[in-house]
C-alpha positions, -999 to +999 in steps of 0.1 A: +026+618+069+034+606+104+009+593+129+003+608+163+005+573+177+038+567+195+050+533+183+077+532+210+052+531+238+039+498+223+075+484+218+070+486+180+100+495+159+096+514+126+124+492+110+118+459+129+081+459+137+074+435+166+111+424+168+129+440+198+146+473+190+178+461+206+191+427+197+179+400+222+203+392+251+222+360+243+230+350+279+220+360+314+248+373+338+270+351+360+245+342+387+226+323+361+255+303+347+243+269+357+209+275+341+224+289+309+249+260+307+220+236+309+201+255+282+230+255+259+235+218+265+198+211+257+204+191+225+230+168+242+208+164+273+178+154+252+198+130+232+211+112+263+179+113+283+196+132+311+175+163+308+151+158+336+177+147+361+200+176+352+172+202+356+161+187+389+196+191+403+201+228+392+206+254+420+177+277+427+170+301+399+179+336+412+148+354+397+154+384+421+186+391+402+168+399+370+171+436+364+165+448+328+137+439+304+162+422+281+172+400+310+135+393+318+129+383+281+160+360+281+149+344+314+115+337+299+130+321+268+154+301+288+128+288+313+103+281+285+128+260+265+138+241+297+102+237+307+091+222+274+121+200+272+113+187+307+077+180+298+082+165+263+118+152+265+111+117+279+095+086+267+063+098+283+051+133+289+057+147+324+025+158+341+043+175+370+069+202+366+092+204+396+091+235+418+128+243+410+116+252+374+079+259+378+082+286+405+106+309+387+089+303+353+056+314+368+072+344+384+090+356+352+059+350+331+038+370+355+062+400+352+058+398+314+020+394+315+020+360+298+013+324+308+042+302+319+045+284+286+067+286+255+050+312+233+058+328+200+075+357+216+102+335+233+104+311+204+110+337+176+109+374+186+135+371+213+155+342+200+180+355+174+215+369+169+230+390+141+263+382+126+268+416+109+254+443+131+255+468+102+228+446+084+192+440+093+180+409+112+173+389+080+179+355+066+216+350+059+225+373+088+207+356+118+209+324+138+191+312+169+202+318+205+183+288+218+174+254+203+159+221+214+177+195+193+192+220+169+201+214+133+193+231+100+156+224+099+149+238+134+170+269+128+154+276+094+118+270+106+121+297+134+143+321+114+117+322+086+094+336+112+120+362+124+125+374+088+087+376+083+085+398+113+112+421+101+097+423+066+063+432+081+077+463+098+069+488+069+033+475+070+030+477+107+042+513+110+019+524+082-013+509+097-021+538+121-012+563+094-037+546+070-064+549+097-058+586+101-058+592+063-090+573+060-106+595+087-094+626+068-107+611+035-072+617+020-077+591-006-045+597-027-023+596+003-041+565+016-035+548-017+002+555-013+002+541+022-016+509+011+010+505-017+037+505+010+017+479+030+013+458-001+050+459-008+057+447+028+032+419+024+049+408-008+081+405+012+064+384+039+048+361+013+082+357-005+099+347+028+071+323+037+075+306+004+112+298+013+103+275+042+108+243+022+143+253+011+159+241+044+131+228+065+120+193+055+085+182+065+096+148+078+123+164+100+101+192+111+073+168+123+097+144+141+125+167+154+111+202+157+074+201+164+073+176+194+087+202+218+064+231+212+031+215+222+013+229+251-009+212+277-044+221+267-065+197+246-034+174+244-042+137+245-011+128+266-019+155+292-057+155+293-058+173+327-029+197+319+003+203+338+009+206+376+033+235+383+047+222+416+051+249+443+032+276+426+009+288+453-015+306+429-023+272+412-029+254+445-015+221+432-041+219+405-031+212+369-032+241+344-043+237+308-023+262+286-019+263+249+015+257+232+035+279+208+018+288+175+020+314+148-014+325+158+004+343+187+021+367+162+006+401+163+011+409+126-020+394+109-045+404+136-032+440+131-037+437+094-072+423+099-081+452+122-071+479+098-083+462+066-116+453+083-112+415+078-138+401+102-141+365+115-174+350+123-184+348+160-178+311+168-154+289+186-126+296+161-129+334+167-128+327+205-095+309+199-080+338+180-090+362+209-075+338+234-042+339+215-038+375+225-031+364+261+002+349+248+013+380+230+037+405+246+015+429+266+025+461+247+020+444+213-015+434+225-021+470+235-010+482+200-035+457+184-063+469+206-055+506+198-058+498+161-091+480+167-104+510+187-095+534+158-116+513+134-109+498+100-104+517+067-127+494+048-159+515+047-140+546+037-122+528+009-156+516-004-171+551-002-142+567-020-152+550-053-115+555-062-105+527-086-068+531-076-076+530-039-100+500-041-075+482-063-046+485-038-069+477-009-080+445-026-043+437-033-036+439+004-065+417+012-054+392-015-019+391+000-032+384+035-053+356+019-022+343+001-002+343+033-029+323+050-032+299+021+006+292+022+002+285+059-026+261+052-006+243+026+024+239+049+001+227+077-011+199+054+024+190+042+044+194+074+018+180+098-014+166+086+001+143+059+028+130+083+024+095+098+019+098+136+043+076+155+042+092+190+011+101+209+030+131+223+030+146+188-006+142+174-010+152+138-047+160+141-043+186+168-021+217+164+005+228+189-021+253+202-044+224+209-069+230+180-081+212+149-058+234+129-067+224+093-103+235+099-092+267+116-067+278+089-091+270+061-118+291+077-095+321+083-083+320+047-119+318+033-131+346+055-103+368+043-111+362+006-146+374+011-135+409+020-123+421-014-143+451-027-136+447-064 
């Protein structure tokens, strides 16, 4: 069965999920060469403490020369990496971003409907290349376009997320179908769709478990994580960041959250269709806030799933052992995915010794008490099994 919902209008691919249908653009055209050269030299500039001086000397960013959506996404990734490198790449955090960088970043972000900050979309969804174009974007066939310091651990950490997104695709495309089948009370067909969703979730969990293979907790905490913090609830930037020259902000600092996996659309979509609800409290408010950082069409897709309602009550009413069993398997796999995330948060962040106030281990890159959040989300998921 196919759903009436047009996935393409939400920029959702049947084979890639929330990854772009066309491979991300590796480099902007010639008018942007100075900026692209700086971005490609980012590891060297950070190692020599020449980053801030180099960025301040760049020619004006020709934002009016951006034509295609692929160029817009590349521009957002480029400016986001340079912006975060500028803020976090010195001995002390910079609390003012120069207009040369702040103004185009704000303009490009506005066209995409996202805040001017490094978010998950630029960090992972739009940041990969394929070696063999006859193969899927999967581990072993992908590498990053953009790095901060570079190295195996940074590459692997982000590429794990890219592979998870690709493995989620069969589940994502089945979610609206499952909703229609639930409305039609087509229990046998719904069971089949949920089996497909469970298989995709198995693949996501398998990839998530591979994180320690090539991303060491010590290296992650000290070489990868420092650059993805935002400037909301961060001890080194208590007032936020001033975007110099951005008229809309009137010279006042802005507090914006940093990159976090909570900005991925996958799990919120699964929650919506499976009917996994989170208690109304400050933690749920945070989850809702993360939607502002998602690509606008992905956010619209999530909202369309929520508007259509979950399948949970219909599964319960069916009294079908097979349907209830596979539904519970899906819920259990979402719980397992969240449990692994919690385990990694403890190992890769919470248990590490803090040596730099710019990289606090008690606060997540999104500016939250992440251990408490992740545990709550996992526990709330586990309570939704029907069997």
